[in-house]
C-alpha positions as CSV (number, residue, x, y, z in Angstrom):
1,M,0.0,0.0,-0.1
2,T,2.9,2.3,0.6
3,A,4.8,1.1,-2.2
4,G,4.3,4.4,-4.2
5,L,4.7,6.5,-1.7
6,S,7.8,9.0,-1.2
7,L,10.5,8.0,1.4
8,R,9.7,11.9,2.6
9,V,5.6,10.7,3.2
10,K,6.5,7.2,4.6
11,L,9.1,8.9,7.2
12,T,6.6,11.6,8.0
13,L,3.6,9.2,8.3
14,G,5.9,7.0,10.7
15,Y,6.2,10.2,13.0
16,V,2.9,11.2,12.9
17,L,1.8,7.6,13.6
18,V,4.2,7.8,16.8
19,F,3.4,11.1,17.9
20,T,-0.3,10.1,17.4
21,V,-0.2,6.9,19.5
22,I,1.6,9.1,22.4
23,L,-0.7,11.8,22.2
24,L,-3.6,9.7,22.4
25,L,-2.3,7.9,25.4
26,G,-1.2,11.1,26.8
27,G,-4.6,12.9,26.3
28,L,-6.8,9.9,27.9
29,G,-4.2,9.6,30.9
30,V,-4.9,13.4,31.3
31,Y,-8.9,12.5,31.2
32,F,-8.9,10.0,33.2
33,A,-6.6,11.7,36.0
34,A,-9.2,14.5,35.9
35,E,-12.2,12.4,36.1
36,R,-10.9,10.3,39.2
37,T,-9.5,14.0,40.8
38,L,-13.0,15.3,40.5
39,M,-14.8,12.3,41.9
40,N,-12.5,11.6,44.6
41,S,-13.0,15.4,45.6
42,L,-16.7,14.8,45.2
43,D,-16.7,11.6,47.5
44,D,-14.5,13.6,49.9
45,S,-17.3,16.3,49.9
46,L,-20.1,13.5,50.6
47,R,-18.1,12.0,53.5
48,S,-17.9,15.7,55.0
49,N,-21.2,16.4,54.8
50,I,-22.1,13.1,56.0
51,S,-20.1,13.3,59.2
52,L,-21.6,17.2,59.7
53,A,-24.9,15.2,59.5
54,Q,-24.8,12.8,61.9
55,G,-23.3,15.2,64.5
56,S,-26.6,17.5,63.8
57,L,-28.8,14.6,64.6
58,E,-31.4,15.3,67.7
59,M,-34.7,14.0,69.4
60,D,-37.6,15.5,69.0
61,N,-41.0,14.0,70.8
62,G,-39.6,10.5,70.1
63,Q,-38.7,11.5,66.5
64,V,-34.9,11.7,65.1
65,R,-34.5,15.0,63.3
66,F,-32.0,17.2,62.2
67,T,-31.0,20.4,63.9
68,P,-32.1,23.9,62.2
69,E,-28.4,24.8,62.1
70,L,-27.8,21.9,59.6
71,K,-27.6,23.8,56.4
72,P,-25.6,22.1,53.7
73,A,-23.8,24.3,50.8
74,G,-24.9,24.1,47.7
75,E,-26.6,21.4,45.7
76,I,-26.0,18.8,48.3
77,S,-29.3,17.1,50.2
78,I,-29.2,15.2,53.4
79,E,-32.0,12.7,54.2
80,L,-32.7,10.1,57.3
81,L,-34.1,7.1,56.1
82,K,-35.7,4.2,57.2
83,A,-34.5,0.7,56.2
84,D,-37.2,0.5,53.8
85,G,-35.9,4.0,52.0
86,T,-38.9,6.2,53.5
87,V,-37.7,9.5,53.9
88,I,-37.9,10.4,57.5
89,A,-36.1,13.8,57.5
90,Q,-34.7,15.9,54.8
91,V,-32.3,19.0,54.4
92,G,-30.8,20.7,51.7
93,D,-31.9,20.8,47.5
94,R,-35.2,19.1,48.2
95,E,-35.9,19.5,44.6
96,K,-33.1,17.3,43.5
97,A,-33.7,14.6,46.5
98,P,-35.5,11.4,45.6
99,T,-39.3,11.4,47.0
100,T,-39.7,7.9,46.5
101,P,-39.0,4.7,48.8
102,Q,-35.6,3.2,47.4
103,A,-33.9,0.1,48.2
104,V,-31.1,1.3,50.7
105,K,-27.4,0.5,49.5
106,V,-25.0,1.4,52.2
107,G,-21.7,3.0,50.6
108,L,-20.9,5.0,47.9
109,S,-23.2,4.8,44.6
110,S,-24.2,6.8,41.4
111,V,-28.0,7.0,41.1
112,G,-29.3,8.4,38.1
113,T,-27.4,11.7,38.1
114,E,-26.1,12.1,41.4
115,R,-23.5,10.5,43.7
116,V,-24.7,9.2,46.6
117,L,-23.3,8.2,50.1
118,T,-25.4,6.2,52.3
119,Q,-24.2,5.1,55.8
120,A,-26.0,3.1,58.8
121,L,-27.0,4.2,62.0
122,P,-27.2,2.5,65.6
123,N,-31.3,2.6,65.5
124,H,-31.8,1.1,61.7
125,Q,-31.7,4.4,60.2
126,F,-29.9,5.4,57.6
127,L,-28.1,8.8,56.4
128,R,-28.0,9.2,52.9
129,V,-26.0,12.4,51.1
130,A,-26.4,12.9,47.4
131,K,-25.0,15.6,45.1
132,P,-25.4,16.1,41.5
133,T,-22.8,15.1,38.9
134,E,-23.4,17.3,36.0
135,S,-21.4,19.8,36.8
136,T,-18.7,17.2,37.0
137,S,-19.7,16.0,33.3
138,E,-19.8,19.1,31.7
139,F,-16.3,19.8,32.9
140,L,-15.2,16.4,31.8
141,E,-17.0,17.0,28.1
142,T,-15.6,20.8,27.6
143,L,-12.1,19.0,28.8
144,A,-12.8,15.9,26.2
145,R,-13.5,18.6,23.4
146,I,-10.1,20.6,24.7
147,L,-8.3,17.4,24.0
148,L,-9.8,16.6,21.1
149,L,-9.5,19.6,19.3
150,G,-6.1,20.3,20.6
151,S,-4.5,17.0,19.6
152,T,-6.2,17.3,16.2
153,A,-4.0,20.7,15.9
154,M,-1.0,19.2,17.2
155,I,-1.4,16.6,14.9
156,A,-1.7,18.5,11.7
157,L,1.5,20.7,12.9
158,A,2.9,17.4,13.5
159,C,2.5,16.6,9.7
160,A,4.0,19.9,8.7
161,A,7.0,19.4,11.0
162,G,7.6,15.8,10.2
163,Y,7.8,16.2,6.4
164,W,9.8,19.4,7.2
165,L,12.3,17.5,9.1
166,A,11.8,14.5,6.6
167,H,12.9,16.8,3.7
168,R,15.8,18.8,5.5
169,A,17.0,15.3,6.8
170,L,16.8,13.8,3.3
171,K,18.4,16.9,1.1
172,P,22.1,15.2,0.9
173,V,20.2,11.9,-0.5
174,D,18.8,13.6,-2.8
175,A,22.1,15.4,-3.8
176,V,23.4,11.6,-3.6
177,A,20.9,10.6,-6.5
178,R,20.9,13.9,-8.6
179,T,24.8,13.1,-9.0
180,A,24.6,9.8,-9.6
181,K,22.1,10.1,-12.4
182,S,24.1,13.2,-14.1
183,I,27.0,10.9,-13.9
184,A,25.1,8.2,-15.6
185,Q,23.8,10.7,-18.2
186,Q,26.5,12.6,-19.3
187,G,29.4,10.1,-18.3
188,D,31.1,13.0,-16.2
189,Y,33.2,11.6,-13.6
190,A,34.7,14.9,-12.5
191,Q,31.1,15.8,-10.6
192,R,31.1,15.5,-6.8
193,V,28.3,15.4,-4.4
194,P,28.1,18.9,-2.0
195,H,29.4,18.0,1.4
196,A,26.7,17.9,4.2
197,P,27.8,20.3,7.1
198,G,28.3,19.0,10.6
199,Q,29.5,15.3,12.0
200,D,26.4,13.4,11.4
201,E,25.3,10.4,9.5
202,M,24.4,12.2,6.3
203,A,28.0,14.2,6.6
204,R,29.9,11.2,6.6
205,L,27.5,9.5,3.7
206,T,28.4,12.6,1.4
207,G,32.2,12.3,2.4
208,T,31.9,8.6,1.8
209,V,30.2,9.1,-1.6
210,N,32.7,11.6,-2.8
211,E,35.7,9.5,-1.6
212,M,34.2,6.6,-3.9
213,L,33.5,9.1,-6.9
214,D,37.2,10.0,-6.4
215,Q,38.6,6.5,-6.6
216,L,35.7,5.5,-9.4
217,A,37.0,8.4,-11.5
218,G,41.1,7.4,-11.0
219,T,39.8,4.0,-11.6
220,I,38.2,4.9,-15.0
221,E,41.0,7.5,-16.1
222,R,43.5,4.7,-15.2
223,E,41.6,2.0,-17.5
224,K,41.2,4.4,-20.5
225,Q,44.8,5.4,-20.3
226,F,45.8,1.8,-20.1
227,A,43.6,1.0,-22.9
228,R,45.0,3.6,-25.1
229,I,48.7,2.5,-24.3
230,A,47.7,-1.2,-24.9
231,A,46.4,-0.5,-28.4
232,H,49.3,1.3,-29.3
233,E,51.6,-1.3,-28.0
234,L,49.6,-4.2,-29.7
235,R,49.7,-2.4,-32.8
236,T,53.2,-2.4,-33.6
237,P,54.0,-6.1,-33.0
238,L,50.6,-7.0,-35.2
239,A,51.6,-4.4,-37.9
240,T,55.1,-6.3,-38.0
241,L,53.6,-9.8,-37.9
242,Q,51.0,-9.0,-40.9
243,G,54.0,-7.4,-42.7
244,R,55.7,-10.5,-42.3
245,L,52.9,-12.6,-43.7
246,E,52.3,-10.2,-46.5
247,V,56.3,-10.6,-47.5
248,T,56.1,-14.5,-46.9
249,L,53.3,-14.6,-49.1
250,D,54.3,-12.0,-51.8
251,R,55.6,-14.9,-54.1
252,P,56.1,-18.4,-53.9
253,R,59.2,-20.3,-51.7
254,S,60.8,-23.1,-50.8
255,A,60.0,-25.3,-47.8
256,P,63.4,-24.0,-45.7
257,E,62.5,-20.3,-46.5
258,Y,59.1,-21.0,-45.3
259,K,59.8,-22.7,-41.9
260,K,62.5,-19.7,-41.3
261,A,59.8,-17.5,-42.4
262,L,57.2,-19.2,-39.7
263,T,60.2,-19.8,-37.0
264,G,60.2,-15.9,-36.6
265,M,56.4,-15.4,-36.7
266,Q,56.3,-17.9,-33.9
267,G,58.9,-16.2,-32.1
268,M,56.4,-12.8,-32.3
269,V,53.2,-14.8,-31.7
270,G,54.8,-16.0,-28.1
271,D,55.6,-12.5,-28.0
272,L,52.3,-11.4,-28.5
273,T,50.8,-14.2,-25.7
274,Q,53.0,-13.2,-23.4
275,L,52.1,-9.1,-23.6
276,S,48.5,-10.6,-23.6
277,E,49.2,-12.5,-20.5
278,S,50.7,-9.6,-18.7
279,L,47.9,-7.1,-19.7
280,L,45.6,-9.4,-18.3
281,A,47.6,-9.9,-15.2
282,L,47.9,-6.3,-14.5
283,A,43.8,-5.8,-15.3
284,R,43.2,-8.4,-12.7
285,T,44.9,-6.3,-9.9
286,D,41.4,-4.4,-9.7
287,A,39.7,-7.2,-8.9
288,P,38.8,-7.6,-5.1
289,V,41.4,-9.3,-3.1
290,Q,41.6,-12.8,-1.7
291,L,44.2,-12.7,0.9
292,E,45.8,-15.6,2.0
293,R,48.8,-16.9,4.2
294,V,51.4,-17.6,1.9
295,E,55.1,-19.2,2.6
296,M,57.5,-16.9,0.3
297,A,60.3,-19.0,0.7
298,A,58.3,-21.9,-1.2
299,V,57.3,-19.6,-4.0
300,A,60.6,-18.0,-4.0
301,F,62.3,-21.8,-4.5
302,K,59.7,-22.5,-7.2
303,V,60.5,-19.5,-9.4
304,S,63.8,-19.8,-9.2
305,E,63.8,-23.3,-10.7
306,T,61.3,-21.8,-13.5
307,L,64.1,-19.1,-14.5
308,E,66.8,-21.6,-14.5
309,D,67.0,-21.7,-18.5
310,T,66.4,-18.0,-18.4
311,A,69.5,-17.2,-15.9
312,A,71.7,-19.5,-18.5
313,R,70.2,-17.8,-21.4
314,Y,71.9,-14.5,-20.1
315,H,74.8,-16.2,-18.4
316,K,73.9,-15.7,-14.7
317,Q,73.6,-17.4,-11.5
318,I,70.7,-17.4,-9.1
319,H,71.9,-16.9,-5.5
320,L,69.2,-18.1,-3.2
321,D,69.1,-16.9,0.8
322,L,65.7,-18.0,1.9
323,E,64.3,-18.1,5.4
324,E,60.6,-19.3,6.3
325,S,58.3,-16.2,6.3
326,W,54.4,-16.0,6.0
327,V,52.6,-13.0,4.8
328,Q,49.3,-12.3,3.8
329,A,49.1,-12.0,-0.2
330,E,47.5,-14.0,-3.0
331,R,49.9,-17.0,-4.0
332,D,49.2,-17.0,-7.9
333,G,50.2,-13.0,-7.7
334,L,53.2,-13.1,-5.3
335,E,54.8,-15.8,-8.0
336,R,54.1,-13.5,-10.6
337,A,55.6,-10.3,-8.8
338,I,58.9,-12.5,-7.6
339,T,59.1,-14.0,-11.3
340,N,58.9,-10.3,-12.6
341,L,61.4,-8.9,-10.2
342,L,63.8,-11.6,-10.8
343,E,63.4,-11.8,-14.7
344,N,64.5,-8.0,-14.6
345,A,67.3,-8.6,-12.3
346,L,68.5,-11.3,-15.1
347,K,68.1,-9.4,-18.1
348,Y,69.4,-5.9,-17.0
349,G,71.9,-7.2,-14.3
350,E,75.4,-6.9,-14.7
351,N,78.1,-9.4,-13.6
352,G,77.2,-13.3,-13.2
353,Q,75.1,-13.5,-10.2
354,V,71.8,-12.1,-8.7
355,T,70.7,-12.9,-5.7
356,L,67.2,-13.7,-4.3
357,R,66.6,-13.4,-0.8
358,V,63.3,-13.9,1.6
359,K,63.3,-13.3,5.3
360,A,61.0,-12.1,7.8
361,G,57.9,-10.8,6.0
362,E,60.4,-9.0,2.8
363,V,61.7,-10.6,-0.6
364,M,64.4,-9.0,-2.4
365,V,66.0,-9.6,-5.5
366,E,69.8,-7.7,-5.8
367,N,72.0,-7.7,-9.1
368,A,75.1,-6.3,-9.6
369,G,75.5,-2.6,-11.7
370,S,73.8,0.6,-11.5
371,G,70.0,0.1,-12.0
372,P,67.6,2.5,-13.7
373,A,68.2,6.2,-12.9
374,Q,66.8,7.2,-9.7
375,D,64.9,10.2,-11.2
376,R,63.0,7.8,-13.6
377,W,62.0,5.5,-11.0
378,E,58.4,6.3,-10.8
379,Q,58.2,6.4,-14.5
380,L,58.9,3.0,-14.9
381,L,56.3,1.8,-12.6
382,K,54.0,2.9,-15.0
383,P,52.5,0.7,-17.8
384,F,55.1,0.3,-21.0
385,E,57.6,2.4,-19.6
386,R,61.1,1.2,-19.8
387,G,64.6,2.6,-19.4
388,P,66.6,4.5,-22.2
389,G,68.5,2.1,-24.2
390,M,66.6,-0.8,-23.6
391,Q,64.9,-1.3,-26.7
392,G,67.1,-3.9,-28.0
393,V,66.1,-6.0,-24.9
394,S,63.1,-8.1,-25.0
395,G,60.3,-7.1,-23.1
396,S,57.0,-5.1,-22.7
397,G,57.4,-2.8,-20.1
398,L,54.7,-4.1,-17.7
399,G,57.0,-6.3,-15.5
400,L,57.4,-3.4,-12.5
401,A,54.0,-1.9,-13.3
402,L,52.5,-5.2,-12.7
403,V,54.1,-5.6,-9.6
404,A,53.6,-2.2,-8.3
405,S,50.1,-2.5,-8.7
406,L,50.0,-6.0,-6.8
407,A,52.3,-4.4,-4.1
408,R,48.9,-1.8,-3.7
409,R,46.7,-4.7,-3.7
410,W,48.4,-6.1,-0.6
411,Q,49.3,-3.0,1.1
412,A,52.9,-3.7,0.6
413,Q,55.9,-1.3,-0.3
414,L,58.0,-1.5,-3.4
415,L,61.0,-0.2,-2.3
416,P,64.2,0.3,-4.7
417,Q,67.8,0.5,-3.2
418,W,70.9,1.9,-5.5
419,R,74.4,1.1,-3.7
420,P,77.7,1.5,-5.2
421,G,78.0,-1.4,-7.8
422,L,74.5,-2.9,-6.5
423,F,70.9,-2.4,-7.2
424,S,68.1,-3.8,-5.4
425,I,64.3,-4.2,-5.2
426,R,62.8,-5.0,-1.6
427,L,58.7,-5.8,-1.3
428,I,57.9,-5.4,2.4
429,F,54.7,-6.9,3.7
430,P,52.7,-5.6,6.7
431,Q,53.7,-7.6,9.8
432,E,51.0,-10.3,10.2
433,R,48.8,-9.8,13.2
434,P,48.7,-12.3,15.8
């Protein structure tokens, strides 16, 4: 039934419902408390008058009667009754007093529009004091009307105030919705939600949404830049491969010539495959992180065995210095990160030895040589960036960029270190929580 209503209306209805229930309970409480107070006051008045009447009885010629001094105030009537209800004597408001015999009922009771108190006397007679309740009923009716009218006005005011409060509270939510819709329609990820003042939930909401939009805009911009660079990097080898194919098919060739041409193209296809795998691995670094406990020494040892042929091709040796070390990472990603670091050291390092060291929370790859220029280090962490003079060395320029992205995923640090004649890269993980 409320599915088509706005959130403002729903909140307002909720406010009004709660307020109405509280107001109704409060009004009923006031009404019944007033009624009880008035009736208690009336009963106390009857008790006071019956005590006064009892002290005003006298004997006159063997008859019990009231003394002349007994003059009840207001509309009170006092009667002396026999056991059958016959009136023996009466003072006070005689017009409102019952004139026909009635059964005598001791105690307080309501008879018609009167409140009656009856008390037994020692001589089998009874005193009865009565007072009309019209004034009390009129007061209670007036009070009920005032409560009803006042409650209606307060409920109407609560509706207006509730809607105003709901509108004011939901203004930041409207701003978030408008901004999200505008971004979806226009594709302008530079838009931001106006920050709500204060430190309340709405202020945190707008701040969190703006932080999310900042990260989203940064991710989209990186993806766009990555796509442009990837397209450019793939175009060159594909164009070269296409040219080789066209030259090979330009005229009939002998079987050895075809084999030579196909072997060269097979190497280019292998490079393209490796490039595609690196691009895919780099793209996956934006996926949700799934950390697990990984023992780095075992992973490093496996990587060193895998790259033995690569080391032999570059006339290098891999020196291992491994200690058991458990970190929070992703096994496949850690293996790829160590592989990329070790491959770079084998390709670009000088002399014949590359050291792969693992100790508590850290893996380090060290090689002889000066390493890259220090002022170009940040640039080398971007995709497809390579150092000067490295165009003749095979590679795509994605190795360090992928390691840097994985380090950010794991909240680890990728730190280079230059020493005289040595260059090393350390991947340092956060300390494990106990």
